[in-house]
C-alpha positions as CSV (number, residue, x, y, z in Angstrom):
1,M,167.2,13.3,63.0
2,T,164.2,14.2,60.8
3,R,161.0,14.9,62.6
4,R,157.8,13.4,61.2
5,P,154.6,15.5,61.3
6,T,153.2,13.0,63.8
7,D,156.1,13.7,66.3
8,G,154.5,17.0,67.4
9,K,151.2,15.4,67.9
10,A,152.7,12.7,70.1
11,E,154.4,15.3,72.2
12,H,151.6,17.9,72.3
13,G,148.4,16.0,71.9
14,A,145.8,16.9,69.3
15,F,146.0,20.4,67.9
16,T,143.0,22.6,68.4
17,P,141.3,24.3,65.4
18,E,142.6,27.6,66.6
19,E,146.2,26.3,66.7
20,L,145.8,24.9,63.2
21,A,144.3,28.2,61.9
22,T,147.2,30.1,63.4
23,A,149.8,27.8,61.9
24,R,148.1,28.0,58.5
25,A,148.0,31.8,58.7
26,D,151.7,31.9,59.6
27,L,152.6,29.6,56.7
28,A,150.5,31.7,54.3
29,A,152.3,34.9,55.4
30,A,155.7,33.3,55.1
31,E,154.8,32.0,51.6
32,A,153.6,35.5,50.6
33,D,156.9,37.0,51.9
34,A,158.9,34.4,50.0
35,E,157.0,35.0,46.8
36,Y,157.4,38.8,47.1
37,L,161.1,38.5,47.8
38,S,161.7,36.1,44.8
39,S,159.7,38.3,42.4
40,S,161.3,41.5,43.5
41,G,164.8,40.2,43.4
42,A,165.3,41.1,47.1
43,S,167.2,38.9,49.5
44,A,165.7,37.5,52.8
45,A,169.0,38.0,54.6
């Protein structure tokens, strides 16, 4: 079953600005790691 972005909101309630900022920072860090790994030829596993 595919979860929609609204599913979490329904289960959790509205996200606070702090929760959104943390999630954005985590995503940015993961994207930076993925970009580094893809440019260096390294493997994530």
